[in-house]
KOLKE-777735 format. One record per residue (C-alpha): x, y, z. Coordinates in nm, 4 decimals. Layout:
// residues N
+----------+----------+----------+
!        X !        Y !        Z !
+----------+----------+----------+
!        X !        Y !        Z !
...
+----------+----------+----------+
//
This chain:
// residues 118
+----------+----------+----------+
!        X !        Y !        Z !
+----------+----------+----------+
!  -3.2105 !   6.2632 !  13.6173 !
!  -3.4617 !   6.0342 !  13.4566 !
!  -3.4795 !   5.6700 !  13.3714 !
!  -3.1982 !   5.4444 !  13.2533 !
!  -3.2288 !   5.0751 !  13.1634 !
!  -2.9588 !   4.8117 !  13.1686 !
!  -3.0175 !   4.4545 !  13.0545 !
!  -2.8276 !   4.1926 !  13.2521 !
!  -2.7846 !   3.8169 !  13.2407 !
!  -3.0734 !   3.6021 !  13.3515 !
!  -3.3285 !   3.8281 !  13.1801 !
!  -3.2945 !   4.0894 !  13.4539 !
!  -3.3590 !   4.4472 !  13.3543 !
!  -3.2327 !   4.7133 !  13.5926 !
!  -3.4335 !   5.0349 !  13.5797 !
!  -3.2619 !   5.3244 !  13.7567 !
!  -3.4861 !   5.6184 !  13.8336 !
!  -3.3383 !   5.9458 !  13.9519 !
!  -3.5358 !   6.2573 !  14.0327 !
!  -3.8811 !   6.2848 !  13.8750 !
!  -3.9981 !   6.0028 !  13.6488 !
!  -4.1420 !   6.1459 !  13.3293 !
!  -4.4177 !   5.9710 !  13.1359 !
!  -4.2216 !   6.0054 !  12.8108 !
!  -3.9321 !   5.8123 !  12.9684 !
!  -4.1615 !   5.5315 !  13.0751 !
!  -4.3195 !   5.5245 !  12.7289 !
!  -3.9763 !   5.4880 !  12.5665 !
!  -3.8824 !   5.1976 !  12.7934 !
!  -4.2155 !   5.0282 !  12.7297 !
!  -4.1748 !   5.0649 !  12.3523 !
!  -3.8327 !   4.8987 !  12.3681 !
!  -3.9665 !   4.6242 !  12.5959 !
!  -4.2582 !   4.5590 !  12.3596 !
!  -4.0111 !   4.4704 !  12.0831 !
!  -3.8458 !   4.2101 !  12.3085 !
!  -4.1789 !   4.0821 !  12.4334 !
!  -4.3130 !   4.0342 !  12.0799 !
!  -4.0494 !   3.7603 !  12.0456 !
!  -4.1953 !   3.5909 !  12.3540 !
!  -3.9281 !   3.6800 !  12.6079 !
!  -3.9805 !   3.7316 !  12.9786 !
!  -3.7966 !   3.9565 !  13.2223 !
!  -3.7464 !   4.0232 !  13.5893 !
!  -3.7339 !   4.3913 !  13.6837 !
!  -3.5065 !   4.5481 !  13.9410 !
!  -3.6173 !   4.9066 !  13.9941 !
!  -3.3677 !   5.1231 !  14.1811 !
!  -3.4923 !   5.4702 !  14.2741 !
!  -3.2235 !   5.7125 !  14.3910 !
!  -3.3014 !   6.0677 !  14.4949 !
!  -3.6522 !   5.9933 !  14.3683 !
!  -3.8936 !   6.2857 !  14.3758 !
!  -4.2071 !   6.1281 !  14.2322 !
!  -4.3920 !   6.1036 !  13.9059 !
!  -4.4400 !   6.3813 !  13.6533 !
!  -4.7468 !   6.5802 !  13.7486 !
!  -5.0295 !   6.6097 !  13.4978 !
!  -4.9244 !   6.3054 !  13.2919 !
!  -5.1694 !   6.0276 !  13.2014 !
!  -5.0350 !   5.7533 !  13.4275 !
!  -5.3631 !   5.5611 !  13.4033 !
!  -5.2918 !   5.4054 !  13.0616 !
!  -5.2835 !   5.0281 !  13.1251 !
!  -5.2362 !   4.9184 !  12.7615 !
!  -4.8816 !   4.7911 !  12.8165 !
!  -4.9752 !   4.6095 !  13.1372 !
!  -5.2714 !   4.4362 !  12.9752 !
!  -5.0770 !   4.3285 !  12.6658 !
!  -4.7369 !   4.2381 !  12.8166 !
!  -4.7846 !   4.2220 !  13.1932 !
!  -4.7537 !   3.8442 !  13.2125 !
!  -4.4099 !   3.8591 !  13.0502 !
!  -4.2746 !   4.0369 !  13.3570 !
!  -4.2231 !   3.7524 !  13.6033 !
!  -4.0969 !   3.9381 !  13.9137 !
!  -4.0483 !   4.2993 !  14.0211 !
!  -3.8171 !   4.4174 !  14.2983 !
!  -3.8203 !   4.7853 !  14.3925 !
!  -3.5373 !   4.9445 !  14.5929 !
!  -3.6160 !   5.2927 !  14.7219 !
!  -3.6574 !   5.5191 !  15.0214 !
!  -3.9257 !   5.3669 !  15.2488 !
!  -4.1421 !   5.6790 !  15.2181 !
!  -4.2172 !   5.5707 !  14.8587 !
!  -4.3097 !   5.2095 !  14.9414 !
!  -4.6883 !   5.2279 !  14.9065 !
!  -4.6667 !   5.4515 !  14.5998 !
!  -4.4226 !   5.2206 !  14.4203 !
!  -4.6209 !   4.9083 !  14.5065 !
!  -4.9364 !   5.0701 !  14.3680 !
!  -4.7535 !   5.1966 !  14.0585 !
!  -4.6116 !   4.8467 !  13.9931 !
!  -4.9582 !   4.6955 !  14.0247 !
!  -4.8773 !   4.4783 !  14.3262 !
!  -5.1735 !   4.2537 !  14.3921 !
!  -5.3219 !   4.3187 !  14.0465 !
!  -5.0706 !   4.1316 !  13.8340 !
!  -4.9461 !   3.7733 !  13.8312 !
!  -4.5874 !   3.8715 !  13.8992 !
!  -4.4912 !   3.9128 !  14.2620 !
!  -4.3784 !   4.2642 !  14.3543 !
!  -4.1582 !   4.3238 !  14.6566 !
!  -4.0247 !   4.6457 !  14.8076 !
!  -3.6732 !   4.6778 !  14.9525 !
!  -3.5309 !   4.9727 !  15.1432 !
!  -3.2558 !   5.1826 !  14.9875 !
!  -2.9276 !   4.9997 !  15.0360 !
!  -3.0858 !   4.6547 !  15.0005 !
!  -3.0011 !   4.6041 !  14.6338 !
!  -2.8135 !   4.2808 !  14.7084 !
!  -3.1192 !   4.1410 !  14.8869 !
!  -3.3447 !   4.2501 !  14.6001 !
!  -3.1208 !   4.0758 !  14.3461 !
!  -3.1207 !   3.7596 !  14.5584 !
!  -3.5018 !   3.7673 !  14.5781 !
!  -3.5267 !   3.8021 !  14.1998 !
!  -3.3187 !   3.4836 !  14.1739 !
+----------+----------+----------+
//
């Protein structure tokens, strides 16, 4: 369970979320990303949620510090998950509030999501 990150060619980062996403896991990923972003790099995110059960209750998910400082260095976000999570994931990813396009794909559409990321 949790969050695992794999960096791939083409500046694609694959974030695999299983079970409940904990705030501490997100914070760790953001800290690692900040180091890369300080050097001026950009990334495309492929978020794959499997057996996802939501976000840790009671955590401060409203902290936008990372988004404000590094948000423009994320150039595209594709989310692959169960359709019941679509609106929640789009809101969580800041779709419509960030420069990067964010697109949702149904579970099983990882190939299509990768193609969309380019």
